[in-house]
Every structure is written in C-alpha cells, then in structure tokens.
C-alpha positions as CSV (number, residue, x, y, z in Angstrom):
1,X,161.6,65.2,-1.6
2,X,160.6,66.4,1.8
3,X,159.5,64.5,4.9
4,X,157.1,66.2,7.4
5,X,156.1,65.0,10.8
6,X,153.2,66.1,13.0
7,X,153.1,65.0,16.6
8,X,149.9,65.6,18.5
9,X,148.7,65.0,22.0
10,X,145.0,64.2,22.3
11,X,142.8,64.4,25.3
12,X,140.2,61.7,24.8
13,X,136.7,61.1,26.3
14,X,137.6,57.6,27.2
15,X,137.7,56.0,30.6
16,X,139.2,52.6,29.7
17,X,142.0,51.4,27.4
18,X,139.4,49.6,25.3
19,X,137.5,52.8,24.6
20,X,140.8,54.6,23.9
21,X,141.8,51.9,21.5
22,X,138.6,52.3,19.6
23,X,139.0,56.1,19.2
24,X,142.7,55.9,18.3
25,X,142.2,53.1,15.7
26,X,139.4,55.0,14.1
27,X,141.4,58.3,13.8
28,X,144.5,56.5,12.5
29,X,142.6,54.5,9.9
30,X,140.6,57.4,8.6
31,X,143.7,59.6,8.5
32,X,145.6,57.0,6.5
33,X,142.8,56.6,4.0
34,X,141.9,60.3,3.6
35,X,145.4,61.9,3.6
36,X,147.7,58.9,2.6
37,X,150.0,59.4,5.6
38,X,151.9,57.0,7.8
39,X,150.7,57.3,11.4
40,X,150.8,55.6,14.7
41,X,150.3,56.0,18.4
42,X,153.7,57.0,19.7
43,X,153.4,57.4,23.4
44,X,151.0,57.4,26.4
45,X,149.9,53.8,25.6
46,X,148.7,53.0,29.1
47,X,146.8,56.2,29.8
48,X,143.1,55.9,28.9
49,X,142.3,59.6,28.6
50,X,145.5,60.6,26.7
51,X,147.1,59.7,23.4
52,X,150.1,60.9,21.4
53,X,149.8,60.4,17.7
54,X,152.4,60.9,15.0
55,X,151.6,61.5,11.3
56,X,154.3,61.5,8.6
57,X,154.1,62.4,4.9
58,X,156.5,62.8,2.0
59,X,156.0,65.6,-0.6
60,X,157.8,67.3,-3.4
61,X,157.9,70.6,-1.5
62,X,158.0,71.6,2.1
63,X,155.0,73.9,1.5
64,X,152.9,71.0,0.3
65,X,154.0,68.7,3.1
66,X,153.1,71.4,5.7
67,X,149.8,72.1,4.0
68,X,148.8,68.5,4.0
69,X,149.5,68.1,7.8
70,X,147.7,71.4,8.5
71,X,144.7,70.0,6.6
72,X,144.9,66.8,8.6
73,X,144.9,68.7,11.9
74,X,141.9,70.8,10.8
75,X,140.1,67.7,9.7
76,X,140.7,66.0,13.1
77,X,139.3,69.0,14.9
78,X,136.1,69.1,12.8
79,X,135.7,65.3,12.6
80,X,136.1,64.5,16.3
81,X,134.7,67.5,18.3
82,X,134.7,65.2,21.4
83,X,138.5,65.0,21.3
84,X,140.5,67.9,22.7
85,X,143.8,68.6,20.8
86,X,146.7,69.4,23.0
87,X,150.1,70.6,22.0
88,X,151.2,69.8,18.5
89,X,154.7,69.8,17.1
90,X,155.9,69.6,13.5
91,X,159.1,69.2,11.7
92,X,160.1,69.1,8.0
93,X,163.4,67.7,6.6
94,X,164.8,67.1,3.2
95,X,165.2,63.5,2.0
96,X,168.5,63.0,0.4
97,X,168.5,60.5,-2.3
98,X,171.4,59.1,-4.3
99,X,171.2,57.1,-7.5
100,X,171.0,53.4,-7.2
101,X,174.1,51.5,-8.5
C-alpha cells in the first residue's frame, strides 16, 4: 500500500474568517465525498484570504495514488474558479505492514 499527500495553498476571495470557513468547509467536504480522501486545513488558520489544505489517500500503487490527487487538484480548479491555487507539494510513501499476531 502507498500513502500519498497533496499540500496546497489557496488564495481565497474572502475578507473575513467566517467567509473563509465557509469556503474551506465546502471544499473539504466535497473532496472527502467525491475522492474518498482524508483532508484538513493544515495552516494559515487566522488569515482570511489564505488557506493551506492537505489531502491524503491510500492506494495499491503509487501511480494510482498520484493520479487520484492530480484528479482532485484538477477538480478543485474547475469547481472553484474563484479560488486561486498557489504552490502545491506532493509526496508518496510506501506503507509497511506486518502481520497481526
């Protein structure tokens, strides 16, 4: 099994933390439902116009994990044209498993 992480910085059209929270909650909820990923706001909590989101998935192959996160990024660009996507970083690691006793 492989674990993949996508960390994205978003520039939001919000002026207050309440507006930001609405946008972030919507993006995270829809990403969870559509792509079956774990996700959260990971930084920039007190900045109304910026957000840093992390998305994590587990897949049988690194190719499938990378593909899923690329689809998620493309979906976000098309779904929220009002949100500017800043720098994104990704990482993939192999999950080591051992048999249960």
